[in-house]
N, C-alpha and C positions, 0 to 999 in steps of 0.2 A: 653299271654292272658291278656286282660284288667281286672283290678280289680276296685272295687267301694268302696267308703267310707260308712260304716254303722254307723248310729247314733241312739242309743236307746233313744226313747222318754221317758219322765217322767213317764207316765202310764205303759210303758213296764217294766221299772226299778222297779216300785212299785209292779207290778204284779209278777215279778220274785222274788223279795224280800219276798213277802207274801207266794209264793209257796215254797220257800226255808225254811222259818220259819215253815210252815206246815210240811215239810219234816223232819226238825229237831225234831219236837214234835212226829212224828209218826215212823220215821225210825232211828233217831239218827243223830248226826252231820256229821259223816264220809260219810254215804250213801247220805245224803242230799247234801253235798259238791260235791260228785261224780256226782250226778244227775245235779246239777247246772252247773258244768263245762262242762258236755256233752251238755246240752241244749244251753249254751252260745256259745260253739264252733260250734254247728250245725247252729245257727243263723248267726254268723259271717262268717263261711265258705260258706254257701249257698248263703247268700245275697251279699257277696263281690265278688263272682265269677259268679253266674248265676241267678240273681234275677228275670229276665224276664222269666225264665223257670217256675216260680211259677204261678199257676192259679189265675185268677181274682176272688176276693171274692164276695160273695153275698151282702156284705155291700156297694159295689160300687153304687148300685142303690139309696139307701137311703141317702148316703153322697154326691152324684153327683160328685164324683171324683174317679179316678181309685184306688182301694184298692186291693192289692194282699195278698195271704196268703201262709204261709209255714207250712206244717204239720210235727210235730215232735212227733211221737208216738201218744199219746192221746191229744196233745196240738196243738193249732193253734197260729201262730204269724201273726198278721195283719200288713201290712206295705204299705207305699206309696213311689212312686218314684218321686224325685225332682231333675232335672238335672241329675247328675251322683252320687247322694247320695241316700241312701235308709234308710227310717225312720221306724223301727219297732215301732208301736204305742201302741199295746196292746198284751198281752200274755193271751190267752184264754184257760182255763182249760176245757177239755171235758171228761165226763165220760158217757159211754153207749150212746153216740150220743147226749147228752144234754149239753149245755153250762152252766157251773156253774157261770162263770163270763165273761161278755162280755162288754168291754168298749173301746171306740175309741176316742182318742184325735183329735180334729179338728185343 
């Protein structure tokens, strides 16, 4: 099976770091680390094997380029496809259907 290279964009890294720091404050370091490892593995595993199975995100219209999203629990990972590499650009935290943070690097 073909695999793809996944490159995390700076905003995705920043968003993950902030979410991890929030987790440390609210859950403690061990639980936050477990959460971080799970989310990171889900991003890499899903986007390296079957990224085109992820649906096109609504942000596609406003950015005028194809943006896809991967849902991991209550989180959305926005990414673009460039050749055979996939760039997660933003990690969006969702609670009760409302985005708390939504940024996308162009």
